[in-house]
N, C-alpha and C positions, 0 to 999 in steps of 0.2 A: 354124162346122164342125167336123166331125167330125174326129178323131185316126186318125189311119189305125194299122191295127191290125200288131203284128209276129206272128211267131212263134212267141210266147212267151203273146201275146194269145188265139191260137188254141187252143195247149197247154191254155190254163187254162180257157178256154172248154168242151174237149171234155172234160176233168176235172170240171169242174161241170156239166154236163150228164149225164155218166153216171150220176154220184153223186145227181143230184136223180132221173133216170130210174129206178135201182135203189129208191128209196125208196117213189116212186108207186108201181111194179111192184109191190114187196114189200108195200105195204096193200092194192092192190086184189086180190092172191093171197088175201090174208088176209081182207078182204071178203067175198069169194069163197066160203071154205070157211066164213064165219061164216054167209052166207046160204043155201047149201045146206042145212047143218045133217044132210046125209046120213050115218046110221049105217055104212051099207056104206063111204062115203067115208073116214070118220073110222078107221076099222077098217083100211084100207091101209095098210101099212107104208110107204109113199112119199108119204103125204100131204102130209110135211111139203115135200116137191120143187117143191109147186105153186106156193107161192108165192115160192119160189128161183127156178122157170123163169121168171116172171111180171116179178121184178126183171133177171134178165138179159133177158130181151125187152124192157124198156123200158129198159134202162140202154142197148142198142145202140140205140133211139129215140133217146136223150141224146144219144147220141154223134154220129149223125147231124145232127141240131140245132144240136149246140153245135159242130161243122163247120164252121160257117157263122158264128161268131165273135159269135152271140145271146149268150152269158155272157159275153163278154170283159171286162166291167166289173164284174160281178157281185163282191164283196167286194174291191175295190181301189180304193186312194184315187186321187184324182185327182192324178198329179204338176204340181205348178207351174213353167212356164217361169220360167227367172230372167229379171226383169225388164230390159229394155235401159236404158240408162244414157242420161239426158235430155240432149239437147244443150242448150249452152247457149243462152240470149235472147238475142238481137242487144241490142247496145248500143243505151242511148236518147238520141238526140243532138237537140240542141235543133234546130226547123226556126226559120231568123231568117227576119224578115217581109223582102220587097223594099222597098227604098227606091226 
């Protein structure tokens, strides 16, 4: 059975989703600039804002997806529950044959 998620798990998931979304968006923005290769676009003084805005947009998307707890277990080790002590076995009693 899956573990119940706590508030800290959801917060961790939102952070991971936002960071991954920003990285993906940043790379998509850079790829867009490289793919277009337009002289007019590359001479625009705000051309560096295109990858940043893509990163912010995808970080928002990652924030929404991460809010559902999808990334809650990313980068965390599974906490082992303490083992319950074993109950002592019943003592062996020899069975006496009926006379």
